[in-house]
C-alpha positions in Angstrom: -44.4 -63.0 -49.6 -41.0 -61.7 -50.1 -42.7 -57.9 -51.1 -44.9 -57.9 -47.6 -41.1 -59.3 -45.6 -39.4 -56.7 -47.1 -42.1 -54.0 -45.9 -42.2 -55.8 -42.9 -38.2 -54.8 -42.3 -38.6 -51.8 -43.7 -41.5 -50.8 -41.2 -39.2 -52.2 -38.3 -36.2 -50.2 -39.3 -38.1 -46.9 -39.0 -39.7 -47.6 -35.6 -36.3 -48.2 -34.6 -34.7 -45.2 -35.9 -37.7 -43.1 -34.9 -37.1 -44.6 -30.9 -33.4 -44.0 -31.6 -34.2 -40.4 -32.8 -36.5 -39.7 -30.2 -34.2 -41.0 -27.2 -31.2 -38.6 -28.6 -33.3 -36.1 -29.0 -34.8 -36.2 -25.1 -30.5 -36.2 -24.4 -29.6 -33.3 -26.9 -31.2 -29.7 -25.6 -29.4 -30.8 -21.7 -26.2 -31.0 -23.7 -26.8 -27.9 -25.7 -27.3 -25.7 -23.0 -24.5 -26.8 -21.4 -22.7 -25.4 -24.3 -24.1 -22.6 -24.5 -23.2 -22.2 -20.7 -19.7 -22.7 -21.8 -19.6 -20.6 -24.8 -21.1 -18.0 -22.4 -18.5 -18.4 -19.6 -15.6 -18.2 -22.6 -17.2 -14.4 -24.0 -17.3 -13.7 -20.8 -13.6 -14.5 -20.1 -13.4 -12.9 -23.5 -14.4 -9.6 -23.3 -13.0 -9.7 -19.7 -9.3 -10.2 -21.4 -10.2 -7.5 -24.0 -11.6 -4.9 -21.3 -8.2 -5.7 -19.2 -6.3 -5.2 -22.4 -7.7 -2.1 -23.4 -7.0 -0.7 -19.7 -3.3 -1.6 -20.2 -2.8 0.0 -23.6 -4.9 2.9 -22.1 -2.1 3.5 -19.4 1.2 2.3 -22.2 -0.4 5.2 -24.6 0.3 7.5 -22.7 2.2 11.2 -23.6 5.9 10.2 -22.7 7.2 14.0 -23.5 3.9 15.6 -22.0 4.0 13.8 -18.4 7.7 13.2 -18.6 7.0 10.0 -15.5 10.8 8.7 -14.2 9.8 6.4 -11.8 13.8 6.3 -10.1 12.9 9.1 -8.6 12.9 10.0 -4.7 9.7 9.7 -3.0 8.9 11.3 0.8 7.9 8.9 3.5 7.0 11.6 5.8 7.4 11.3 9.6 5.1 13.1 12.3 4.6 12.2 15.8 2.2 14.7 17.4 -1.0 16.7 15.9 -2.0 19.4 18.5 -1.8 22.7 19.9 0.6 24.5 19.5 3.3 24.2 17.2 6.5 22.7 18.0 9.6 21.0 17.1 7.5 17.6 17.1 4.3 18.6 17.2 2.0 19.7 14.2 -1.4 21.9 14.8 -4.1 20.5 13.2 -5.0 23.8 10.9 -1.3 23.5 9.8 -1.8 19.3 9.5 -4.8 19.8 7.0 -2.5 22.8 5.4 0.1 20.0 4.4 -2.5 17.9 3.0 -4.0 20.4 0.7 -0.4 21.3 0.0 0.5 18.0 -1.2 -2.9 17.4 -2.6 -2.4 20.7 -5.0 1.2 19.7 -6.4 0.1 15.9 -7.2 1.0 14.8 -4.5 -1.3 10.9 -3.6 -0.4 9.1 -0.4 0.7 5.2 -1.3 0.7 2.5 1.9 4.5 2.0 3.4 4.1 -1.1 2.3 3.5 -1.0 -1.6 6.3 1.6 -1.8 8.9 -0.9 -0.3 7.9 -3.4 -2.4 7.6 -0.9 -5.4 3.5 -2.0 -5.7 2.8 1.8 -7.1 -0.5 2.3 -9.1 0.0 6.2 -8.6 -1.8 7.6 -11.7 0.8 8.4 -14.2 1.8 12.4 -13.7 1.6 12.3 -10.0 3.7 11.6 -7.2 3.7 9.2 -4.6 4.3 9.7 -0.9 4.0 7.9 2.5 2.3 8.9 5.3 3.8 7.8 8.8 3.4 8.5 12.6 5.2 7.9 15.8 4.5 6.5 19.1 0.6 5.9 19.1 -0.1 9.2 20.3 -4.2 10.1 21.5 -4.4 13.4 19.2 -3.1 10.5 16.5 -6.5 8.9 17.2 -9.2 10.3 19.6 -12.4 9.6 20.3 -14.6 11.8 22.0 -18.2 12.5 23.1 -20.2 15.3 20.0 -23.3 17.4 21.5 -25.7 14.2 21.4 -24.0 12.0 23.6 -22.2 10.1 20.7 -18.8 8.7 20.5 -17.1 9.9 17.3 -13.8 10.0 16.4 -11.8 13.6 17.2 -11.8 15.8 14.0 -8.9 17.4 15.0 -7.0 14.2 15.5 -4.5 12.6 12.9 -7.1 10.1 11.7 -10.0 12.1 11.6 -8.7 15.0 9.5 -7.2 12.2 7.8 -10.1 10.4 6.8 -12.5 13.7 6.3 -9.9 15.1 3.5 -9.8 11.8 2.1 -14.0 11.8 1.9 -13.7 15.5 0.2 -10.8 14.1 -1.9 -11.5 10.8 -2.9 -8.4 10.4 -5.4 -6.6 11.4 -2.4 -6.1 7.9 -0.9 -6.5 6.6 2.7 -2.9 6.0 3.2 -1.4 5.6 6.2 0.9 3.8 9.2 1.1 4.2 12.7 3.8 3.1 14.8 2.6 2.1 18.2 4.0 0.5 21.1 3.3 -1.4 23.7 0.3 -0.4 27.0 -2.2 1.5 25.7 -1.9 2.5 22.2 -3.8 6.0 21.4 -4.5 5.8 24.7 -8.6 5.4 26.3 -7.7 2.0 27.4 -12.0 0.8 26.5 -11.1 2.1 23.1 -7.6 0.7 21.7 -9.2 -2.9 20.0 -12.1 -0.4 18.5 -8.9 1.9 17.5 -7.0 -0.6 15.7 -9.5 -2.7 14.3 -10.8 0.7 12.3 -7.1 1.5 11.4 -6.9 -1.4 9.6 -10.6 -1.9 8.3 -10.1 1.4 6.8 -6.9 0.4 4.8 -4.3 2.4 7.0 -1.7 0.3 8.7 -0.3 -0.8 12.1 3.3 -0.9 12.2 5.9 -1.7 15.2 7.9 1.0 17.4 8.8 -1.3 20.1 7.3 -2.4 23.4 8.9 0.4 25.7 10.3 2.3 23.0 13.8 1.3 23.4 16.9 2.8 22.5 18.4 -0.3 20.4 22.0 1.2 21.0 23.1 -0.7 23.7 20.2 -3.6 23.1 21.1 -7.5 23.3 19.7 -9.8 20.6 17.2 -10.6 23.6 16.4 -7.8 24.1 15.4 -6.8 20.8 13.8 -9.8 19.9 11.2 -9.0 23.0 10.9 -5.9 22.3 9.4 -6.3 18.8 7.9 -9.6 19.8 6.0 -8.6 22.5 4.6 -5.5 20.6 3.7 -7.5 17.3 2.1 -10.1 20.4 -0.1 -7.2 21.7 -1.6 -6.5 18.1 -2.8 -9.9 17.1 -4.6 -10.0 20.4 -6.6 -7.5 18.9 -6.4 -8.5 15.0 -5.6 -12.2 15.5 -4.9 -12.0 11.1 -3.1 -9.1 11.2 1.0 -9.0 10.3 2.9 -6.2 11.6 5.8 -5.9 9.4 7.4 -2.4 9.2 9.3 -0.8 11.7 9.9 2.4 12.8 13.4 3.0 15.0 13.0 4.7 18.1 15.0 7.5 18.5 16.5 6.3 15.2 18.7 4.0 17.4 20.4 0.9 16.1 22.2 -1.8 18.1 26.1 -0.5 18.3 26.8 -4.0 17.4 26.6 -4.6 13.7 26.5 -8.1 14.0 22.8 -7.7 15.9 21.0 -5.3 13.7 19.6 -8.4 12.0 17.7 -9.0 14.5 15.5 -5.6 13.7 14.6 -7.5 10.1 13.9 -11.0 11.5 13.5 -12.9 15.2 11.7 -14.7 17.0 9.8 -14.3 20.8 8.0 -16.8 22.6 7.8 -19.5 19.6 6.5 -16.9 18.0 8.9 -15.2 14.3 8.4 -11.5 12.4 9.9 -10.1 9.6 10.1 -6.7 8.9 10.1 -5.4 5.2 10.8 -2.4 6.0 12.4 -0.3 8.1 12.0 3.3 9.3 15.0 5.7 10.4 14.3 9.5 11.6 15.9 12.0 8.8 16.1 14.1 7.4 15.7 13.4 3.3 13.8 11.8 0.6 14.7 8.5 -0.1 15.6 6.8 -2.8 13.0 4.6 -5.5 12.2 1.0 -4.5 13.2 0.5 -8.1 16.5 2.2 -7.7 19.6 -0.3 -7.4 20.8 0.8 -3.6 17.4 1.1 -2.4 17.5 -0.8 1.0 14.4 -1.3 2.6 16.1 -1.7 5.7 17.4 1.6 6.1 14.9 4.1 4.8 15.0 8.0 5.5 12.0 10.2 6.3 11.4 13.7 6.1 10.4 15.7 9.3 7.0 16.9 8.7 7.3 20.4 9.7 7.7 24.6 8.8 9.9 26.1 6.6 13.3 26.7 7.0 13.7 24.3 10.2 16.8 23.0 9.6 16.6 23.6 6.5 15.3 19.7 6.3 11.1 19.9 6.6 8.3 18.8 4.1 8.2 21.8 2.5 12.6 22.8 1.8 11.9 19.3 0.0 8.5 20.7 -1.5 10.8 23.7 -3.0 14.0 21.2 -3.5 11.9 18.5 -6.1 10.2 21.5 -7.5 12.9 23.2 -8.7 14.7 19.9 -9.3 17.8 19.9 -7.3 16.3 17.0 -5.7 15.1 14.3 -8.4 11.3 14.1 -8.2 9.5 10.4 -9.0 6.8 11.0 -11.2 4.6 7.7 -12.3 3.5 6.4 -15.2 0.3 5.4 -14.1 1.5 1.2 -14.8 2.2 -0.5 -11.5 4.2 -3.4 -13.9 6.3 -0.7 -16.2 9.1 1.2 -14.5 9.5 4.3 -16.8 12.4 6.6 -16.9 14.2 8.7 -19.1 16.8 7.3 -20.4 20.2 9.1 -18.9 18.7 7.5 -15.8 18.7 4.4 -16.6 21.6 3.6 -15.2 20.3 4.0 -11.6 18.5 1.0 -12.1 19.5 -2.7 -12.3 19.4 -4.9 -15.3 15.8 -6.5 -14.4 13.5 -5.9 -11.5 11.3 -9.3 -11.6 7.7 -8.7 -12.4 8.7 -5.6 -14.1 9.2 -4.1 -17.5 11.5 -1.4 -18.2 10.8 1.1 -20.3 13.0 4.3 -21.5 12.5 7.7 -23.6 14.1 10.3 -24.6 13.1 13.4 -23.3 13.1 16.7 -26.3 
């Protein structure tokens, strides 16, 4: 009897274990699948991190002696007004503007945005020099629409925007970066095209800047006038581009309030309940300005270079290109790494002791 009881118990236990095993086995595939998914995600992340690290290492392993980066050198912020016939003090012909782009390209200059320059977000390829393009007044010849032979409206190929876009398409390694400083009313003319033009500029990755609503001379302006001129222009832009932040200012006539206490309103203020803050304020001239990493860089007082023919008062773009080529002015040479600031040891004293979010690297020139 005991023998049968024992056999029965063993059989019951076996059936119980089999049932449990079956229940567990029904759950295992889902758990295994989840585990595999997690493992695959981790694997993908690791591979991505390794790839990013490889890219960083490739940037850092540049030949310092061959490239000789110097990220405390000077940068040209070019100032254009008209692009039209004939050539003049404040006008550049379409042919000459194209030549400017070609010369800059061949000499190793590559455009960056004004915001990236001001904030030190410079990703220019190693061995090349950043340059900033700016256009004042929102002239129609900066961005003109014309009707072609097929009856279609297109960007005028001889306008500044048309020339910039065309050059970029032919030279993809010459970024499409520029800031157009506009006034109120009808920027770029052609009232029916204002919304299209402002959206086109931003969609292409270029920028819109503040040149005041009425192109006011700030010399004797009051606090209320300054804030109204800047705030109204921003309001106008936001009617067409609700989410766009205008945060750069080009001073009309290069003017500043005679009362120095009022100059703070150029940087920030309020108009009809809306606040503004400019991270870059541009003057008129006349030479290359400091690296954003220079200890004396001042984003509220950035000098510009007049884009003009050689030997125009000795301060034209080609004069400074010669000076930068000869070394009589120190040229900014990128190391290709936005997070590392590389300078020859002899220029280390031009940098602050530390730069937030950046690694400072020095080397000795042979």
